[in-house]
C-alpha positions in Angstrom: -25.4 -161.2 -144.0 -24.9 -161.2 -140.2 -22.2 -159.1 -138.7 -21.4 -161.9 -136.3 -18.3 -164.0 -136.5 -17.6 -167.5 -135.2 -14.1 -169.0 -134.5 -14.1 -172.8 -134.3 -11.2 -173.3 -132.0 -9.3 -176.5 -131.1 -8.5 -176.5 -127.4 -6.1 -179.5 -127.7 -6.1 -182.7 -125.6 -6.2 -181.2 -122.1 -2.9 -179.4 -121.2 -3.6 -175.7 -121.2 0.0 -175.1 -122.3 -0.9 -176.7 -125.7 -3.2 -173.9 -126.8 -1.8 -172.2 -129.8 -0.9 -168.5 -129.9 -3.6 -168.0 -132.4 -6.1 -169.6 -130.1 -5.1 -167.3 -127.2 -5.5 -164.3 -129.5 -9.0 -165.4 -130.6 -10.1 -166.0 -127.0 -8.9 -162.6 -125.9 -11.2 -160.9 -128.5 -14.3 -163.1 -127.9 -17.7 -161.6 -126.9 -19.1 -165.0 -126.3 -17.3 -168.3 -125.3 -19.1 -171.5 -126.0 -16.9 -174.4 -124.9 -17.4 -178.1 -124.5 -17.5 -178.9 -120.8 -14.2 -180.9 -120.9 -12.2 -177.9 -122.2 -14.0 -175.1 -120.4 -11.2 -174.8 -117.8 -8.5 -175.0 -120.4 -9.8 -171.9 -122.3 -11.6 -169.7 -119.8 -8.4 -168.1 -118.4 -7.7 -166.4 -121.7 -11.2 -164.9 -122.2 -11.5 -161.2 -121.5 -13.5 -159.9 -118.6 -17.1 -159.3 -119.5 -17.3 -162.1 -122.1 -20.5 -164.2 -122.0 -20.1 -167.9 -121.1 -23.6 -169.3 -121.5 -22.6 -173.0 -121.7 -21.1 -173.8 -118.3 -19.7 -177.3 -117.3 -22.2 -179.6 -115.8 -21.7 -179.6 -112.0 -22.2 -183.4 -111.8 -21.1 -185.1 -115.0 -23.1 -188.2 -114.0 -26.4 -186.2 -113.7 -28.9 -187.9 -116.0 -31.9 -185.7 -115.2 -34.4 -186.1 -118.0 -34.7 -182.3 -118.6 -31.0 -181.8 -119.1 -30.5 -180.5 -122.6 -28.2 -182.1 -125.2 -24.8 -180.5 -124.7 -24.0 -180.7 -128.5 -27.4 -179.4 -129.6 -27.3 -176.7 -126.9 -23.9 -175.5 -128.1 -24.9 -175.3 -131.7 -28.1 -173.4 -130.9 -26.1 -170.9 -128.7 -23.5 -170.4 -131.4 -26.1 -169.4 -134.0 -28.1 -167.2 -131.6 -25.0 -165.3 -130.5 -23.7 -164.9 -134.1 -27.1 -163.6 -135.2 -26.8 -160.9 -132.5 -23.6 -159.7 -134.2 -21.3 -161.2 -131.5 -17.8 -162.4 -132.0 -18.2 -166.1 -130.9 -15.5 -168.6 -130.0 -16.7 -172.2 -130.2 -14.0 -174.3 -128.3 -13.9 -178.0 -128.7 -11.5 -180.7 -127.5 -8.6 -181.6 -129.8 -9.0 -180.3 -133.3 -12.2 -179.0 -134.9 -11.4 -180.8 -138.2 -11.7 -184.2 -136.4 -15.0 -183.4 -134.7 -18.0 -184.4 -136.8 -20.6 -182.2 -134.9 -18.4 -179.1 -135.4 -18.5 -179.6 -139.1 -22.3 -179.5 -138.9 -22.1 -176.2 -137.0 -19.8 -174.7 -139.6 -22.3 -175.7 -142.4 -25.1 -174.0 -140.4 -23.0 -170.8 -140.3 -22.3 -171.0 -144.0 -26.0 -171.5 -144.8 -26.9 -168.3 -142.9 -24.0 -166.2 -144.3 -22.3 -166.0 -140.9 -18.5 -165.6 -141.4 -16.4 -168.1 -139.6 -12.8 -169.3 -139.2 -11.1 -172.4 -137.9 -8.2 -172.3 -135.5 -6.7 -175.8 -135.5 -5.7 -177.5 -132.2 -3.5 -180.4 -131.4 -5.5 -183.5 -132.1 -6.1 -185.7 -129.0 -4.7 -188.8 -130.7 -1.4 -187.1 -131.5 -1.0 -185.1 -128.3 -1.8 -187.9 -125.9 0.5 -190.3 -127.7 3.4 -187.8 -127.5 2.8 -187.2 -123.7 2.6 -191.0 -123.2 6.0 -191.5 -124.8 4.6 -193.5 -127.7 5.9 -192.2 -131.1 3.5 -193.0 -133.9 6.1 -193.4 -136.7 9.6 -194.7 -137.1 12.4 -194.1 -139.6 10.7 -196.6 -142.0 7.6 -194.4 -142.2 5.0 -196.7 -140.6 1.4 -196.0 -141.7 -0.7 -194.4 -139.0 -4.5 -194.8 -138.8 -6.7 -192.8 -136.4 -10.2 -194.2 -135.6 -13.0 -193.6 -133.2 -14.1 -197.0 -131.9 -17.6 -195.6 -131.1 -18.3 -194.8 -134.8 -16.1 -197.1 -136.8 -17.9 -199.6 -139.1 -17.1 -203.2 -140.0 -15.2 -202.1 -143.1 -13.0 -199.9 -141.0 -12.2 -202.7 -138.5 -11.5 -205.1 -141.3 -9.0 -202.7 -142.9 -7.0 -202.0 -139.8 -7.2 -205.7 -138.7 -5.6 -206.7 -142.0 -2.8 -204.1 -142.0 0.4 -203.5 -140.2 -0.3 -199.8 -139.6 0.0 -198.2 -136.2 -3.6 -197.6 -135.0 -4.6 -194.8 -132.7 -8.0 -195.6 -131.2 -10.3 -193.3 -129.3 -12.4 -195.5 -127.0 -13.4 -195.7 -123.4 -11.9 -197.5 -120.4 -14.7 -200.0 -120.0 -14.7 -200.8 -123.8 -11.0 -201.3 -124.2 -11.3 -205.1 -123.7 -14.0 -205.3 -126.4 -11.9 -203.1 -128.7 -8.9 -205.4 -128.3 -11.1 -208.5 -128.9 -12.5 -206.8 -132.1 -9.0 -206.1 -133.4 -8.0 -209.7 -132.8 -11.1 -210.9 -134.5 -10.3 -208.6 -137.5 -6.8 -210.2 -138.0 -4.4 -208.6 -135.5 -2.3 -211.0 -133.5 -3.0 -211.3 -129.7 0.7 -210.5 -128.9 0.5 -207.1 -130.7 1.8 -204.4 -128.3 -0.8 -202.0 -127.0 -0.6 -198.8 -124.8 -3.7 -197.3 -123.1 -3.6 -193.7 -121.7 -6.2 -192.1 -119.5 -6.5 -188.3 -118.9 -3.7 -187.8 -121.4 -1.6 -184.5 -121.2 -2.9 -183.7 -117.7 -1.2 -184.5 -114.4 -3.8 -187.2 -113.9 -2.4 -189.1 -116.9 -1.8 -192.8 -116.5 -0.5 -195.2 -119.1 -0.5 -199.0 -119.2 1.3 -201.2 -121.7 0.4 -204.7 -122.6 -0.8 -206.7 -125.6 -4.2 -207.1 -127.3 -4.5 -210.4 -125.6 -3.5 -209.2 -122.1 -4.7 -205.6 -121.8 -8.0 -206.4 -120.0 -6.1 -208.5 -117.4 -3.5 -205.8 -117.0 -6.2 -203.2 -116.3 -7.9 -205.5 -113.8 -4.6 -206.0 -112.0 -4.1 -202.3 -111.9 -7.6 -202.1 -110.3 -9.0 -199.7 -112.9 -11.5 -202.3 -114.1 -14.3 -203.3 -114.0 -15.7 -199.9 -112.9 -13.8 -196.7 -112.2 -15.1 -194.8 -109.2 -15.8 -191.7 -111.3 -17.6 -193.5 -114.1 -16.3 -194.5 -117.5 -13.4 -192.5 -119.0 -12.2 -191.8 -122.5 -8.8 -193.3 -123.4 -6.4 -193.2 -126.3 -5.0 -196.6 -127.2 -2.1 -197.1 -129.6 -1.8 -200.5 -131.3 1.4 -201.5 -133.0 5.1 -202.0 -132.4 5.5 -198.3 -131.2 3.9 -199.0 -127.8 6.3 -201.6 -126.4 7.2 -201.3 -122.6 10.9 -201.1 -123.4 10.6 -198.2 -125.7 8.1 -196.4 -123.5 10.4 -196.7 -120.5 12.9 -194.5 -122.3 10.4 -192.1 -123.9 7.9 -191.5 -121.1 9.1 -188.0 -120.4 5.9 -186.6 -119.0 5.0 -189.3 -116.4 8.6 -189.5 -115.3 8.7 -185.9 -114.0 10.0 -185.8 -110.4 6.7 -184.7 -108.8 4.3 -186.1 -111.5 0.7 -186.1 -110.2 1.7 -184.9 -106.7 -1.0 -182.8 -105.1 1.0 -180.1 -103.2 -0.4 -177.6 -100.7 1.0 -174.1 -101.0 -0.1 -172.0 -98.0 -0.2 -168.7 -99.9 -2.8 -166.8 -101.9 -2.9 -167.4 -105.7 -1.3 -164.0 -106.3 1.6 -164.7 -103.9 2.1 -168.2 -105.1 2.0 -167.5 -108.9 5.6 -168.1 -109.8 6.0 -170.9 -107.2 3.0 -172.8 -108.4 4.2 -172.5 -112.0 7.5 -173.9 -111.0 5.8 -176.8 -109.3 3.7 -177.5 -112.4 6.9 -177.7 -114.4 7.9 -180.7 -112.2 4.5 -182.3 -112.9 2.8 -181.4 -109.6 -0.7 -180.1 -109.0 -0.4 -177.1 -106.6 -3.3 -176.0 -104.4 -3.1 -172.6 -102.9 -4.6 -172.1 -99.5 -4.0 -168.7 -97.8 -3.2 -168.9 -94.2 -3.0 -165.2 -93.5 -5.3 -162.3 -94.4 -4.1 -158.7 -94.9 -5.9 -155.8 -93.1 -5.1 -152.1 -92.9 -3.0 -150.9 -89.9 -5.0 -150.1 -86.7 -3.7 -146.5 -86.8 -3.4 -145.2 -90.4 -1.7 -141.9 -89.4 1.8 -143.4 -89.6 1.3 -144.4 -93.3 -0.4 -141.0 -94.0 2.8 -139.2 -92.8 5.0 -141.6 -94.8 3.2 -140.9 -98.1 3.4 -137.2 -97.5 7.1 -137.6 -96.9 7.5 -139.4 -100.2 5.9 -136.5 -102.0 7.9 -133.8 -100.2 11.3 -135.4 -100.7 11.9 -136.8 -97.2 13.4 -140.1 -98.5 16.3 -141.2 -100.7 15.1 -144.8 -100.8 11.9 -146.9 -100.3 12.3 -150.6 -99.8 9.5 -153.1 -100.5 9.8 -156.5 -98.9 6.5 -158.0 -100.2 3.7 -157.7 -102.7 1.4 -156.8 -99.9 3.6 -153.7 -99.1 3.4 -152.6 -102.7 -0.4 -153.0 -102.6 -0.7 -151.1 -99.3 1.3 -148.1 -100.7 -0.6 -148.2 -104.0 -3.9 -148.1 -102.2 -2.7 -145.0 -100.2 -1.6 -143.4 -103.4 -5.1 -143.9 -104.9 -6.6 -142.5 -101.7 -4.6 -139.3 -102.2 -5.1 -139.2 -106.0 -1.4 -140.0 -106.7 0.1 -142.4 -109.2 3.6 -143.8 -110.0 4.9 -140.4 -110.9 5.2 -139.6 -107.2 8.2 -141.9 -107.1 10.2 -139.5 -109.3 13.6 -138.9 -107.7 13.3 -141.7 -105.2 15.3 -144.9 -105.5 13.2 -148.1 -105.1 14.3 -151.5 -103.9 12.4 -154.8 -104.1 13.2 -157.9 -102.1 12.7 -160.3 -105.0 11.3 -160.9 -108.5 7.7 -161.2 -107.5 7.7 -157.9 -105.6 9.5 -156.3 -108.5 6.8 -157.5 -110.9 4.2 -156.0 -108.7 6.0 -152.7 -108.8 6.3 -152.8 -112.6 2.6 -153.4 -112.8 2.2 -150.2 -110.7 4.4 -148.4 -113.2 7.6 -148.3 -111.1 10.8 -150.0 -112.2 12.9 -150.9 -109.1 16.5 -149.7 -108.9 17.6 -152.6 -106.7 16.7 -156.3 -106.7 19.0 -158.8 -105.0 21.2 -160.6 -107.4 21.5 -163.6 -105.1 19.3 -164.7 -102.2 15.8 -163.1 -102.5 15.4 -162.1 -98.8 16.0 -159.3 -96.4 19.6 -160.6 -95.9 20.1 -160.8 -99.7 18.8 -157.2 -100.1 21.2 -156.0 -97.5 24.2 -157.7 -99.2 23.6 -155.5 -102.3 22.5 -152.3 -100.5 25.0 -149.5 -100.8 26.2 -147.8 -97.5 25.2 -144.3 -96.9 27.6 -141.8 -98.6 27.1 -138.1 -97.7 28.8 -137.1 -100.9 26.5 -139.0 -103.2 23.4 -139.3 -101.1 21.8 -135.9 -100.4 19.2 -137.6 -98.1 20.0 -140.2 -95.6 16.6 -141.6 -94.9 14.9 -144.9 -96.1 11.2 -145.6 -96.0 10.4 -149.2 -95.0 6.7 -150.0 -95.3 6.0 -153.6 -94.0 3.9 -155.9 -92.0 3.2 -155.5 -88.3 4.9 -158.9 -87.6 8.0 -158.5 -89.8 11.4 -159.1 -88.4 13.9 -156.3 -87.7 16.6 -157.8 -90.0 16.4 -155.3 -92.8 15.8 -152.2 -90.6 18.8 -153.1 -88.3 21.0 -153.8 -91.3 20.3 -150.5 -93.0 21.1 -148.6 -89.7 24.5 -150.4 -89.7 25.1 -149.1 -93.2 24.6 -145.6 -92.0 21.0 -145.0 -93.1 18.1 -143.5 -91.0 15.1 -145.8 -91.3 11.4 -144.9 -91.0 10.0 -148.4 -90.2 6.3 -148.0 -90.9 3.5 -150.6 -90.4 1.8 -150.6 -93.8 -0.6 -153.5 -93.2 -1.4 -156.1 -90.6 -1.4 -159.9 -91.0 -4.1 -161.9 -89.4 -5.0 -165.6 -89.5 -7.1 -166.4 -92.6 -10.5 -168.0 -92.5 -10.5 -171.9 -92.6 -10.4 -173.4 -96.1 -13.4 -175.3 -97.4 -14.3 -178.6 -95.6 -13.0 -180.9 -98.4 -9.6 -179.1 -98.2 -9.4 -179.5 -94.4 -10.3 -183.2 -94.7 -7.6 -183.7 -97.4 -5.0 -182.0 -95.2 -5.8 -184.2 -92.2 -6.5 -187.5 -94.0 -3.4 -187.5 -96.2 -5.0 -186.3 -99.5 -2.1 -184.0 -100.2 1.3 -185.5 -101.1 3.3 -182.6 -99.8 3.1 -179.2 -98.0 5.5 -176.3 -98.6 6.0 -174.2 -95.5 7.6 -170.9 -96.3 7.7 -169.4 -92.8 7.0 -170.3 -89.1 3.7 -168.4 -89.3 2.5 -170.5 -92.2 3.0 -173.6 -90.0 1.2 -172.2 -87.0 -1.6 -170.7 -89.1 -2.2 -173.8 -91.3 -2.5 -176.0 -88.2 -4.7 -173.5 -86.6 -7.2 -173.1 -89.4 -7.1 -176.6 -91.0 -5.5 -179.1 -88.6 -2.2 -181.0 -88.7 -1.2 -182.6 -92.0 -1.3 -186.4 -92.1 1.9 -188.3 -91.4 2.2 -189.6 -95.0 2.4 -186.0 -96.3 5.9 -184.9 -97.2 6.8 -181.8 -95.2 9.1 -179.3 -96.9 10.4 -176.2 -95.0 12.2 -173.1 -96.3 14.8 -173.0 -93.4 15.8 -174.2 -90.0 13.5 -171.8 -88.0 10.5 -173.0 -90.0 11.6 -176.6 -89.6 11.8 -176.2 -85.8 8.3 -174.8 -85.7 7.0 -177.7 -87.8 8.6 -180.2 -85.4 7.2 -178.4 -82.4 3.8 -179.0 -84.0 4.5 -182.7 -84.2 5.4 -182.8 -87.9 8.3 -184.8 -89.5 10.4 -182.5 -91.7 11.4 -184.4 -94.9 12.8 -181.6 -97.0 14.6 -178.4 -96.3 15.7 -175.7 -98.8 19.5 -175.2 -99.0 18.9 -171.5 -98.7 15.8 -169.4 -97.7 14.2 -169.1 -101.2 10.8 -170.5 -102.2 12.2 -171.5 -105.5 15.1 -173.4 -104.0 12.5 -175.0 -101.7 10.6 -176.2 -104.7 13.8 -177.5 -106.3 14.7 -179.4 -103.1 11.2 -181.0 -103.1 11.7 -182.0 -106.8 15.1 -183.6 -105.9 13.4 -185.5 -103.1 10.8 -186.8 -105.5 13.4 -187.8 -108.1 15.4 -189.7 -105.5 12.3 -191.4 -104.3 11.3 -192.4 -107.8 14.8 -193.7 -108.6 14.8 -195.8 -105.4 11.4 -197.4 -106.3 12.5 -198.2 -109.8 15.8 -199.7 -108.6 13.9 -201.9 -106.1 11.5 -203.0 -108.8 8.5 -201.5 -106.9 5.4 -199.8 -108.3 5.9 -196.1 -107.7 3.2 -194.6 -105.6 2.7 -191.0 -104.5 2.8 -190.4 -100.8 -1.0 -190.0 -100.6 -1.4 -193.4 -102.2 0.4 -195.0 -99.3 -2.1 -193.9 -96.6 -4.2 -196.6 -95.0 -7.5 -197.1 -96.7 -10.5 -196.7 -94.6 -12.5 -199.9 -94.0 -15.9 -200.1 -95.4 -18.8 -200.7 -93.0 -20.1 -204.2 -93.1 -22.7 -204.7 -95.7 -21.5 -201.7 -97.8 
């Protein structure tokens, strides 16, 4: 018997948040990940460093080169070879493994060779997509539900569902939906039977149309998704029955009615800096794209930081204040250079300007003594900072490691509170390299729905490395100074945070999106994202 082990794992219908806890645990232990291309991005974030991923997504899904191997056959072969080598293999498939016929064959192959395996169920595509589309499959009367794959269903199956009143969930393709509707009518369903069709379900690209069996093809043509999508045919989930009526879906379409649903939002920060902000934007239905506008480099003269670190160790400071994740990183790197660790902070009080900086400190092994309870900024930190008291504070000095271009707000405020401040340049900020050409083109042509500017420097640097955002793009600024800089660069400011906080800025943008959505619905208009309102380029004659 082989020492290998295979976990057949259901990755769900597309939303990474729908992975089960058991799935995340299995992925973290995997030696080898073999995932279907459509779920590779969903699962790879949970795989440990060093795990093998031999089956990568096809770069061009429309590539039909004759020597391209069968993806299913390739996966099955890779599973067996890795398991024979004694590896712990995770075989990830879309939806639920129990509803995937080819996965059953792979399980039987493992059993035939004595390879131990387990199954981690996932949310079935039919169930998950219907829930995200606002189409409940059963009512209080306990309606029968049938799930079929239109590509493999036989005549007997079509006859059974055509002659029943069951709610039918059908996996098919966008280009075949008209033929599927015709087949259902031919099998006995009435042409006026309600029908919903969902593309890219559970993702921020999701779109749902409601019609009837007799009108669905015309509805999709009017929506300009037929006869041929630009990116090829696409899988869809269709729900046939009284549960897919437009009136009911208007009340239950919780996912597509999020205030920023499908908005592509440019966040001019690194992925590390933007982690919590991007997560907040995703909760509003947006698709954040992080583009760094500054790069961090060591100070030109390191002697100042060297003296500061020695001062920390020798007890020169009562406090050290961190105003950014970059400042934490700069001090941590100096510690490593000197062979120090978090124990060197013993006896020193530590302040962090906000939650993200505090998390960075905790990862370093340092729990901050002070984090602002209100506004997460230098001003907010000063509001909570205690004045110097010679009775309780044996040392009157604060170390402030920061960027070369930081403002004097915190330093000046601490001096007013009676503290002596060593204001040390811990790192320099320089303009980042330009983003990739497709990103620059999207910025200038209106491919982004909104841009969040979190400082005046992000405005200047983004325009400098990538060009000015298109006038259809919603411009959101963290405060008046940033807004003035944006206007000086010819940008129209649409949203401004009520206070200087990135999270309040995201909230303000969500409120803007919600009002915009409500106004469109009240006017009976088709809701479009800002990027969908840009003028379409004319095609050359003869194209």
